[in-house]
NULUM-599418 format. One record per residue (C-alpha): residue in three letters; residue number from 1; y, z, x. Coordinates in steps of 0.001 Angstrom, whole numbers, plus 500000, padded with zeros to 6 digits. Layout:
("ALA"; NUM; (Y; Z; X))
...
# end
This chain:
("MET"; 1; (499914; 500380; 499687))
("ALA"; 2; (503283; 498936; 501431))
("THR"; 3; (506170; 501331; 501196))
("ASP"; 4; (510061; 501157; 502346))
("ALA"; 5; (510926; 504799; 501525))
("SER"; 6; (513522; 504412; 505064))
("GLY"; 7; (516744; 504977; 502757))
("LEU"; 8; (515419; 508265; 501817))
("SER"; 9; (517338; 511536; 502882))
("GLY"; 10; (514868; 514678; 504321))
("GLU"; 11; (514192; 515886; 501203))
("ALA"; 12; (513373; 512925; 499114))
("GLN"; 13; (510905; 511906; 501704))
("GLN"; 14; (509437; 515218; 501599))
("VAL"; 15; (508602; 514974; 497778))
("PHE"; 16; (507987; 510794; 498344))
("GLU"; 17; (505420; 511686; 500810))
("ALA"; 18; (504048; 514619; 498286))
("ALA"; 19; (503878; 511803; 495312))
("LEU"; 20; (501560; 509523; 497645))
("ARG"; 21; (499017; 512041; 497891))
("LEU"; 22; (498831; 512020; 493963))
("THR"; 23; (495877; 510245; 492404))
("ASP"; 24; (497338; 506724; 490851))
("VAL"; 25; (497679; 507803; 487443))
("GLN"; 26; (499511; 510368; 488432))
("ARG"; 27; (501888; 509047; 490667))
("ALA"; 28; (502678; 506071; 488143))
("LYS"; 29; (502909; 509099; 485259))
("LEU"; 30; (505881; 510449; 488016))
("ALA"; 31; (506976; 506915; 488577))
("ASP"; 32; (507584; 507033; 484746))
("CYS"; 33; (509266; 510192; 484241))
("LEU"; 34; (511353; 509295; 487100))
("TYR"; 35; (512678; 506106; 486065))
("GLU"; 36; (513079; 507662; 481758))
("SER"; 37; (515691; 510349; 484018))
("VAL"; 38; (518073; 507780; 485604))
("GLU"; 39; (520917; 507511; 482879))
("PRO"; 40; (521149; 503698; 482683))
("THR"; 41; (524587; 502269; 483112))
("ALA"; 42; (525963; 499768; 479816))
("ASP"; 43; (526672; 496547; 480691))
("PRO"; 44; (528381; 494957; 477790))
("GLU"; 45; (527954; 491331; 479058))
("TRP"; 46; (524015; 492120; 480360))
("GLU"; 47; (523103; 493071; 476555))
("LYS"; 48; (525003; 490354; 475541))
("ALA"; 49; (523449; 488215; 477815))
("TRP"; 50; (519394; 489688; 476643))
("GLY"; 51; (520250; 489323; 472925))
("VAL"; 52; (521178; 485366; 473465))
("GLU"; 53; (517583; 485272; 475476))
("ILE"; 54; (515783; 487243; 473244))
("ALA"; 55; (517009; 484930; 470045))
("ARG"; 56; (515906; 482130; 472481))
("ARG"; 57; (512421; 483352; 472671))
("ILE"; 58; (511776; 484446; 469527))
("ALA"; 59; (513285; 481079; 468144))
("GLU"; 60; (510747; 479141; 470309))
("ILE"; 61; (507803; 481310; 469691))
("ASP"; 62; (508628; 480272; 465839))
("ASN"; 63; (508759; 476993; 466293))
("GLY"; 64; (505673; 476457; 468577))
("LYS"; 65; (507551; 475129; 471276))
("ALA"; 66; (506172; 478835; 473511))
("VAL"; 67; (503044; 479046; 475112))
("LEU"; 68; (501458; 482705; 474231))
("HIS"; 69; (498913; 484219; 476171))
("SER"; 70; (496696; 487247; 475543))
("TRP"; 71; (496808; 490327; 477163))
("PRO"; 72; (493411; 490442; 479340))
("GLU"; 73; (494123; 486663; 480132))
("VAL"; 74; (497853; 487862; 481450))
("ARG"; 75; (496240; 491065; 483121))
("GLN"; 76; (493258; 488603; 484402))
("ARG"; 77; (496357; 486579; 486287))
("MET"; 78; (498090; 489567; 487286))
("GLN"; 79; (494838; 491020; 488806))
("GLU"; 80; (493966; 487830; 490864))
("ALA"; 81; (497593; 487783; 492183))
("ILE"; 82; (497603; 491389; 493428))
("ASP"; 83; (493700; 490584; 495247))
("ALA"; 84; (495589; 487224; 497000))
("VAL"; 85; (498468; 489505; 498059))
("ARG"; 86; (496341; 491946; 499395))
("LYS"; 87; (494152; 489095; 501733))
("SER"; 88; (496596; 487727; 503301))
# end
């Protein structure tokens, strides 16, 4: 697992190193909790742009132009991509 924690303070580095000793599931839960604890800065332009993009994607689904994939197919493709990176 490649990680770059070089920009962390000493205390944050210690927390990071302790987190690496957790199981994958525990680390994922911790990462989710940390992510949720960060207050996002609202950007009206970004939210407007995403609203337009979401509407576009919904329209493509509704009119049959979008190609949809099942979760098992997507998960398999992701795993294959991860495996390819790990082998290189």
